[in-house]
C-alpha positions, 0 to 999 in steps of 0.5 A, spaced: 526 722 675 523 716 671 519 711 673 517 704 670 512 699 672 513 692 671 506 689 672 507 681 672 500 678 671 497 671 670 493 666 673 495 662 680 501 658 680 505 661 674 511 663 678 509 671 678 512 672 686 518 668 684 519 672 678 518 678 682 523 676 687 529 673 683 528 679 678 529 684 684 535 680 687 538 681 680 537 688 679 538 691 686 545 693 685 544 697 679 537 700 680 532 702 685 527 696 685 520 696 690 516 690 689 508 692 690 503 686 692 496 688 695 496 683 700 503 683 702 505 691 703 512 693 704 508 697 710 504 692 714 496 695 714 491 692 718 486 692 712 491 688 708 493 683 713 485 682 714 484 681 707 489 676 706 486 672 712 479 673 709 481 670 703 485 664 705 480 662 710 475 662 704 470 667 707 471 672 701 466 667 697 460 669 701 461 676 697 459 677 690 465 678 685 464 685 684 465 686 692 471 682 692 474 686 687 472 692 690 476 689 697 482 688 693 482 695 690 481 698 697 487 694 699 491 696 693 490 703 695 494 702 702 500 702 698 504 708 698 509 709 692 515 713 694 517 716 687 525 717 687 528 724 687 529 728 681 535 725 676 534 718 679 530 712 676 526 707 680 522 700 678 516 698 681 515 691 680 507 689 681 505 682 683 498 683 680 494 689 679 487 691 677 487 686 671 487 680 676 481 683 680 478 684 673 479 678 670 478 673 677 471 677 678 469 676 671 471 669 671 467 668 678 461 671 675 461 667 668 463 660 672 457 661 677 452 663 671 451 670 675 448 673 669 445 667 666 449 668 660 447 665 654 452 660 652 456 660 645 459 653 642 464 652 648 467 655 654 472 658 650 467 662 645 464 664 651 470 667 654 472 670 648 466 674 647 466 676 654 473 679 654 472 682 647 465 685 647 463 686 655 468 688 659 467 695 659 463 701 662 457 700 658 455 693 658 449 691 662 452 686 666 459 686 667 459 694 666 458 695 674 465 691 675 468 695 670 466 702 673 467 700 680 475 698 678 476 703 674 474 709 679 478 706 684 484 703 681 486 707 675 493 709 675 495 716 672 502 717 669 505 724 670 507 728 664 513 733 665 517 738 661 524 736 659 528 741 655 521 744 653 518 738 651 512 734 654 515 728 656 512 721 659 516 720 665 512 714 668 510 708 664 508 700 664 510 694 661 505 688 662 509 681 663 504 676 663 506 669 665 502 663 661 505 657 664 502 654 670 506 650 675 503 644 678 502 645 686 497 643 692 491 647 692 488 650 698 481 647 700 478 654 702 481 659 698 476 660 692 481 663 687 485 656 687 479 652 685 482 648 679 476 649 674 476 656 676 484 656 674 482 654 667 477 659 666 481 665 669 487 662 664 483 663 658 480 670 661 488 672 661 489 669 654 484 673 651 484 679 655 491 681 654 492 679 646 492 686 643 494 688 637 502 687 634 506 691 638 508 698 634 515 701 636 513 708 638 517 709 644 524 707 647 520 702 651 517 699 645 523 698 641 527 695 647 521 690 648 521 688 641 529 688 640 529 683 646 523 679 646 521 680 639 522 673 634 524 669 640 520 662 641 515 662 647 514 669 647 508 673 644 508 681 644 502 685 643 500 692 645 493 695 648 489 701 650 487 699 657 482 703 661 486 703 668 492 706 665 492 713 663 496 719 662 495 725 667 495 731 662 491 735 667 485 735 662 483 729 658 486 723 662 487 719 655 489 712 655 496 710 654 498 704 649 501 699 654 506 693 651 504 686 653 509 681 653 506 674 654 511 668 656 509 661 655 516 659 657 517 654 663 524 656 665 523 662 670 531 663 669 530 665 662 525 670 663 529 673 669 535 674 664 531 677 659 528 682 663 534 684 667 537 685 660 531 689 658 531 693 664 538 694 664 538 698 657 539 705 657 533 706 652 528 703 657 529 709 661 528 714 656 523 719 658 519 719 651 514 723 648 507 721 650 504 717 644 496 715 645 
């Protein structure tokens, strides 16, 4: 059994849901694929249905940003992932993840000056400072948000023994869409406010800009082979506190490859991702690299 998570992230109107749908359509005949969406689970749940309406009608803005993020975290736990049988592969496509909860809540805290944050030279310096130095457990202001989400939404990837070697049988790739398409925004949904979207887009740009991708696993090598050096794509790698390896003792962080797409052509993203996911190396169960 090998499981891969493709996490599609980005601000509103970046084509995430369309990409997930078109990708599944292109892969369905060759591999088992399941799309996961917090507000639209495969099996309908009362909580997720209620939360979707709560957001659409604008009532969620009555709550503070940390509480809002916690609601989405609870909704995510309603999704029961069905892992494949031994010897089979499965791809979970996540249409948003805990990263969205963290960055949208952080953007709301910043936009509403929730912590009376001292301004720097401009908004971009503010957001860069927050994403690089304040989105962690120990921060005096943003720490409550970070701890809340980490305790509820951390994903633990399993290790298993294959031919007497300890192997990582599940891992994630983050695909960050940066190109925003124009659309009519909702008058009630607070997350679709145009000013909010500009702030969120900047939070994504800084938070997901890690170190250069180091090809240590077969997944990393395939990502670099297919996306490296191409125009409109940026590759990086980051240790994210919400993705850890379950070794039964330490739960260490795992290096996560991040592909940022500045490409306005969704069909090109689909084509390259199909190539990535269809490669044998993408599905190799790698030795754990922390």
